[in-house]
N, C-alpha and C positions, 0 to 999 in steps of 0.2 A: 492451739496447743503446739502444733508443729512449728509455727513461726516463733513462739516464745522459746522453744527448745533451741532453735537455730540461733536466736539472739544470745542466749546463755552460752552456747558453745563458742560463738564468735567472740564474746567478751572474755571467755576463759582463754581462748587462743591468744588474744592480744595481751592478756596479763602474763601468760607464759613467755611470750616473745620479749616483753619488757623486762621481766625478771631475768631472762637469759642474757639480754643485752647488758643488764646491770652487772652481771658477773664477768663480762668480757672487758679486760682493761684496754682503754683507748690509748694508742701510742702517743707519746708526747715528743714533739720535735720543733724545729725552727719553722714557724709559720711563714717566714719570708721565702722559704724554699718550696712552698706549695704552688702548683701550677694551675690553680683553679681558673684564673682569668685567661691564661693562655689557652687552656683546653676549651673554655667557653667560646673563645674567639674562633678556634678551629671548628667546633661544632656549628657555630653560626655560619661560617664559610661553607661548610658542607651542605647545610640546609639551603642556603642561597643558590648553591650550585645545582641542587636537586630541583629547585623551582625553575631555574634557567633551562634545565634539561626538559622539564615538563612543557615549557613554553616554546621549545625548539621547533622550527619549521622543518619540513621534509628535506630541504636543500641546504640545511645548516649543520655545522659540526661544533660541538662544545669541547674545547680543549681545556684541560685541567692542569694547573701549575706549569703552564708553558709560557704564555704571555699574560702576566698578572695572575690573580687567584684563579680566574677562569676567563676564557675568551670565546666569543662566538664568531666563527669564520664562515663566510658564504659570499659567492659571487664577487670576488675581488675586494672584499671588505673585512676588516677585523675590528671587533668591538671588545676591548679588554675591560675587565671589571676588577677593581680592587675592593675587597670587602673588609670592613672594620667594625668590630663590636666594642664600642667605647662609651664611657659614661660622661666624660667631660665634653665641653663645647669645643668647636674647632674654628680656627681662623686661617688666614692666608699664611701665617707663620708656623702653623702646626707641622711637625715633622712628617706626619702621614700625608698631608696635603702637598707639601714640597716634594715628597718622594713620588707622588702620583704625577705631578707636573714633569719631573725629570724622566719618569718612566715613559710618558707620552712622547717626549722628544727622542728618547732612545728607540722606541718602537718605530717612529717615523724614519729614523736613520737606517734601521735594520730591515725595514719592510717598505722600500720606496714604491713598489708596484701596488701596494694595498691602500685602500682608504681607511685610515686609522681613526678610531674613536676610543676615548677612555672614560670610564664611569667610576667615580669614587663613591662607593656606597657605604654609608656609615650610619650607625644608630645615633651618633652625636648630632646636636643641633648647631646651627651657625652662631658664632660669637663675634663680638666686636673687638677689633684690634685696639690695644692700649695706646700705641704711639700714633699720632696724627700722620706721621710720615708714611705709615703703612696702610692708610685708607684715604678715600676721597670724601671729605666732609664727615658726616656722622654715620654714614651707611657702612656696614661691614663689607669688606672687600669681596667676599664670596658672593654677596648679593649684587654688588656692583658688577662683578664678572657676568652674572646672568643678564643684567640690564644692558651692558655694553655689547653682549653677543647679539643683541637685536639692533641697537642704534646708539650713537653718541660718540664723543671724542675719546679715542682709546689711548692717546699719548700719555695722560697721567698714570694709567694702569701699567703701561709699558715701563715707565720710570720706577714704579713701585716694585715690579717684578725684577728689574735690573739691580735693585738694592737688597733683594732677599738672598737667603742662603741656598740658591739654586746652583746646579752644576754649571761649569763653564760651557759645556756643550749646549745646555738648554738656553743660556743667555745669548750665545752666538746665534742659535737658531731663531730666537725672538728678534734679535737686532736685524737679521737679514729679511724680515717680513715687513712689507709696507702695511699701511693701516688697513687696507681692504683684506689682504692676505692674513693679517693678524686676527681679524674678526672671523673670516671664513674658515681659515685653516688651523686656527689655534683656539680662540674663545669658544667657537661653536662645536669644537671636537672634544672638549673636555667638559664633563658634566659632574657637578658635585651634588649628589643625592643625599642630603643630610636629613636626619630624623627618620631613618628607615624603620621598618617594623621591628618591634621587640621580639626576641626569640620565641616566646610562647605564642605570640600572635602569628609569627611566621610559620610555626608548626601547624597551627589551626588552618592557615591558608593552604598549606601543603595537603592537609587531610581533605579539605574541601575540594581542591582541584582534582586530587586522585579519586575521590568519591564519584565525581562526575565522569571521569574517564572510564572508571571501572563499570559504572552503571550503564554507560553508553555501549559497553561491550558485553552486557549481560551479567555483570558481576553484582555483588552486594556490598553493603557498607562494612560488614565485618571483615572484608578482605583488605581494607585500606591500610591498617597497621602493618600487616605482613608485607604488603606490596611496597610500602614506604621503606621498611627495613631493608628489603632487597635492593631498592634503588640507592640507599645510602651506602650500603656495603659495596655495591658496584662502583660507586664514585670513589670510595676510599681505595679500592683495589686498582682502579685506573690511574688515580692521582699519584700512586706510589711506584708506578712502573719506571724502570730505569731509562728506557728508550722514550725520548720526547715525542717522537712521531706516533707512538702507541697510546699516549695519554689523551684519548678523546672518546666521546660517545656521540651517537646520533639518534635520530628518530626511530630507526629500525630497531636499535637495541632496546629502546624504551617499549616499543610495541611488543617485542618478545617477552619482556617482563610482564606486561599487562596481559598478554595471551596466556602465559603460564598461570597467572593468578585467576583468570576467569574461565579457563577451559580444562576439562578432564579428558586426557587422552584414552581412547579405547581401541584395542587392536581388532582386526577383522573378525576373528573367532568370537570374541566377546560381543561384538556388534551383532553378529548373526544370532547368537543365543538370545540377546535382549530383544531382537526383532521377533523371534519365534514366541517368546513369552508375551510380548505385547499382542501378537496376533491371537494367541490362545485366550488372553484376557478379554479382548474385544469380542471374540466368538462366543465366549461363555456369558457375556453380559447382555446379549441381545437374543430375543426369541427367534428360533430357527425359522418360523413361518414368515417372519418379516426381516430376516437377517441378510440384508443386501451386502453389508460390510463383510460378513463371514463368507458369502459367496464369492466376493471379489478376492478375498485373501486366500481362499482354498486353492489347492493345486488343480490345474486343468484336467478334465475327464472326458472320455469319449461321449458323444451325444446320447448313445444308447444306455449309458450308465447313469445319466442325470435323471433323478426322479421327477415325475410330473408334480406340479403344485397341488396342494391339498384342495379338494373340492369345497367350494364355499357353500353350496346347497345340493342336496340330493336331486338328481334329474328325475327319478321315478316320482318323487313327491310332487314336483312341479308339473309333470305330465298329468297326474291324477287330478290336480287342481284345475287344469285347463279343461279336461274332459268333464 
């Protein structure tokens, strides 16, 4: 009966909400001005940043909106990541791809003492270029890039890049590289990670990673959602700071969030009270004749005040039996 009543009330509540929504006029406007796709891209970027933060090593720093969407810096190395949530396929001619290549050359020029790597992370899949001049054979150029980073003649790819809409700085940088340097210092340093996780699966992965981190620290699954919300808000706050040198997080900051989620702070007075209550509970739950725990927990007394143990058998009865 109780379950049936709950179902009826739930259905009634849904009906009331729907009727209420029918009475609210939905504003009409220019659909072209809606920023749904842009906001979705920002959300995806924040989620990817959160995943990078969770995977951060103790000696690494995660910079937000400083070099690319986010960048991991450690031990003289910088790994910049450009995040894109797009539905179309990408080729070597795509504006996002060209922008990432230009960005790598710019980072190399501005950070000569760091080992630079750039990762173009996108939900899009690799497409095939329409013009034969923009690819080698029938293989998409982004796939050719991956292959030539391992071995092969790089000269045809150099020619393709020289004819693309790259910046003058990037083209000069490429022309100054011999074949070995082109492979080691350019092809191997730029990674096109296409077909990345869909936002809903990325969120599930975040929940799974946090679930393990929290449980390893004594937490429970129900704390995952709140902990993730705290992490996302922290990223947004850091990413919007005016000072570039302040827009970073590290492993210590993550541990603080996990600690707040899994631990309950208790002051000294509260701790002593709880300790006394536990002692009383233990004392009351065990028989006094065999209560070793209570004896250990009780306050020390002079030896003359400690009662002798209860006699197991009457001595008089035992003597009479012997006689």
